[in-house]
C-alpha positions, 0 to 999 in steps of 0.5 A: 108611621102607618096604620094597619087593618084587616080587611079580609079573611080567607080559611081552609081547614079540618073545622070549616072550608069557609069563614062562617063555617070555620068560625061556627065550628070554633063557637060550637068547640067542634072537633075536627081529629078522626081516624086518617082515611087517606092511606093505610095506617097499619104499621103506624103508632099514630092512626088519628089527624086533623084532615080537611074534609070536603075540599072542593079544588074545582072552586079555585083552580082549573083542572090544569092549575090543579097538575100544576099545584101541590095540596099545600098549594092549592089550599094557599090559593083557596084561602087567599081568593077567599079572602080577597074577595072577602075585602073586597079589594079585588074590585078596587083600583090598586096598584099592583106595584103597591100590592104584595103578598107575605105567604108561607109553609112549613115544609112546602110540596111534600105530596108531590115530591114523595110521588116524584121521589118514588117515581124516581126509584121505581121508574127511573129519572125519565118519568120525574115531572118537569113540574116536580121542582116549581111544585114542590118549593115552599114559596111557590103558594106566595108565587101563585097567589102572585100571579092570580092578582098581580101581586107585583109589590113586596112579596116573601114566603116564610119558614119558621115552622109552626110560627111561619103565618104569624111571621108572614103576618107580623112581617107585611104588618111592618111592611105596610106600616114603614109605607112599603105596599099599601096592601099585603095578602098573608098566611100560610098553608100546610098539607102535611098528612102523609105516612112519611110525616107521621112517622117521623113526628111520632119518631121524634115522640112530638105527636100523641100516641093516644089514638082517641080523638076527642081526647088526643090534642088536649092543649094544657091538659095535665094528661097530654102527651103530644100534638095532632098534626093538621093541614089547611090554610089561613089568609088574611088581607092587610091593608093601609087604614086610611086606603081601607076607609076612603073605600069603604071596606069593612075593618076587622080589627086594626094590627097595632103589633108584633114581636119576632124572637129565638129560644137560641135553645134546641132544634125542637123543645122550646125554652123551659123558662119561656124567655124569649117567647115572653119577649117576642109578647112584650114587644108585641104588646110595647108596640100595640100600646098596652097600658095594663088595662086592657080586656084581654083574650090569647090565642095560646100556641097551645099544642097540647105537649108537655113542655110547649104547654108549660114553658108558653103559661110561664111566658105569658105570666113574665110578659104581662105580669102573674096578677094581669096574667090570672086575668087573662083568657087564654084558648087554644083552639087547635084542640079542634084542629089540630096543629096546623104547622105553617098554616096554624098562625093564620088560622089562629089570628083569624080566630082572635079577630073574630074573637074580637069582633064577636064578643065570643072566645073560643074555648079549649076542648076536651079539657078534665084534668088541671095542671099545676103548671098551667093554671091560667084561664083556658076557656075550658070546654065552652066558647064564652061571651067576653068583650076584649079589646086587645086579643094576641096570637102566639106561635112557636116553632122547631128553631126556636122561632118566637111569634105574636101579633096583636090586634085591637078594634079599629077606633 
């Protein structure tokens, strides 16, 4: 079996559009949630979101490319370009047939979908763009990344709702581990902050209706009442260890474990006892060679919903045992980024890798009132200096999808 390492990262997020800014914002506990500015929220219950700010698409796409790419795909191309530049893989002699792309989105091209539906209704079928379908479909971010970097190897677009980009990272890890590729650009993107989605999630009673940006996304806090919609894109370059070492690449972490399970319980609600979620964690840590002595950081799914946060706490205890779970540092960076849906797992994997590298644990901000059902160490409000040698990133999605990836320092 091959060893798999991380050699590059890229990010577009509500708290920064490059790795340095994003990580600095996480360490400082910066909140990326604010009142929605892109459309009128008068008739909506929810008036806040975690929007990407000051995104300069011109840095990554030509004017023609922008016209042919939904915003979710623009975020994806930006994050992937950053990750490839960061890795130095662009200048290497990698065989295109051994370079792949595993990149997903929970929703896909929602902006173009809504716009073209409106055209169809108001102006008729002749006005629908010929680029409608290839711009909308959820695999096109992966396809466009592959085109840009001449990646002719294994390429997949995964859609598992909020677990999407943790699954893309995990499946890419397996593909390299078993010898099907030498390197894979993995991640996810989302651009779903629209009146339609805000109304839909709100009517589902999934969103926080407290329109106070600083006290809306408050994972594990007793006052929590729902998640805050976010957006962005995240990408990491996974590479076979010996190849990365031979070309002198900087290695940020080794990915050593992956778990993928399903609750098979409910279309939106997690299993209240966290049984299958705990199995995803167990599978990841067992593959990573967990022996119970590591110093552990967990970047939790931590959505700030009542059901997720309590069931996730139970899942962590079931997977690790109560004694170890009580020593683990757990935080939810969604307290700062909101819920980036299909991009969340990649953004949070990057946070986990950086925590592992720098010995700084990003906080769960907005935490004021402990919940007896959520009784772990959630690193409240301020980043903490702490050396860890195992970092887990957890993601759970509608449909009962559970995913966990395990990172360690390269040895």
